[in-house]
Each structure stands twice: as C-alpha cells, then as structure tokens.
C-alpha positions as CSV (number, residue, x, y, z in Angstrom):
1,M,-20.5,-11.5,-5.6
2,G,-18.6,-14.0,-7.7
3,T,-15.1,-15.2,-7.6
4,G,-13.8,-12.1,-9.4
5,G,-15.3,-9.8,-6.8
6,E,-13.8,-11.8,-3.9
7,D,-10.4,-11.8,-5.7
8,R,-10.6,-8.0,-6.2
9,S,-11.6,-7.5,-2.6
10,A,-8.6,-9.6,-1.4
11,R,-6.2,-7.6,-3.5
12,R,-7.7,-4.3,-2.2
13,R,-7.2,-5.5,1.4
14,K,-3.6,-6.4,0.7
15,R,-2.9,-3.0,-0.8
16,L,-4.6,-1.3,2.2
17,L,-2.5,-3.5,4.6
18,L,0.7,-2.4,2.8
19,A,-0.2,1.2,3.3
20,V,-1.2,0.7,7.0
21,V,2.1,-1.1,7.7
22,G,3.9,1.8,6.1
23,L,2.1,4.4,8.2
24,I,2.7,2.4,11.4
25,L,6.4,2.1,10.7
26,L,6.6,5.8,9.9
27,L,4.9,6.7,13.1
28,L,7.2,4.4,15.1
29,G,10.3,5.7,13.4
30,L,9.3,9.3,14.0
31,T,8.2,9.0,17.6
32,V,9.7,5.9,19.4
33,A,12.8,4.6,17.7
34,N,16.2,6.2,18.2
35,G,19.3,6.6,16.0
36,T,19.9,4.3,13.1
37,V,16.8,2.2,13.8
38,A,14.6,5.2,13.4
39,G,16.2,6.1,10.1
40,V,15.8,2.6,8.8
41,E,12.2,2.5,9.8
42,V,11.4,5.9,8.2
43,V,13.1,4.9,5.0
44,L,11.3,1.5,4.9
45,A,8.0,3.1,5.7
46,L,8.4,5.7,2.9
47,L,9.2,2.9,0.5
48,L,6.1,0.9,1.5
49,L,3.9,4.0,1.2
50,V,5.3,4.8,-2.3
51,A,4.9,1.2,-3.3
52,S,1.4,1.1,-2.1
53,Y,0.5,4.3,-3.9
54,A,2.1,3.0,-7.2
55,I,0.2,-0.4,-6.9
56,Q,-3.1,1.4,-6.3
57,R,-2.5,3.7,-9.2
58,V,-1.8,0.8,-11.6
59,A,-4.8,-1.0,-10.3
60,R,-7.0,2.0,-10.9
61,R,-5.6,2.5,-14.4
62,E,-6.3,-1.1,-15.3
63,T,-9.8,-0.9,-13.9
64,V,-10.5,2.3,-15.9
65,Y,-9.2,0.8,-19.2
66,R,-10.9,-2.5,-18.6
67,N,-14.3,-0.8,-18.1
68,G,-13.7,1.4,-21.1
69,R,-13.2,-1.6,-23.4
70,R,-16.6,-3.1,-22.6
C-alpha cells in the first residue's frame, strides 16, 4: 500500500472516530447526564453524527467520481 492508501486509511479512521465520539456522547447524554448537561451532550452528539455522515457522504462521492474519470 502506497502513501495514498495510508492517507486514505488515516482519513477513514478519523471519520470513524468522529462517529464513535458522537455515539458515546449521545449514550451518555441519554443515560447518565442530568439536566442542562444532558441536553448539551445530546445536541453535541447529534451534531457530530450529522457532521460525520456528511463528511463520509462527500468522501464517497469524491471516490465515485474520481474512479469514474479513470
């Protein structure tokens, strides 16, 4: 695997980490936290999950179009 493959793998791990952090915050906000803290955690978690989804969608689109140009 060349430098491009390692770079792609690192970006994929970062996107996955963003989604995992969002899920953990959502779980904590819904189960453990109380009051305002819970609300802030849930909102932050949802924002992270939506951002992760959007980043992954853009990355997939770029990959499809890049492969189509070859």
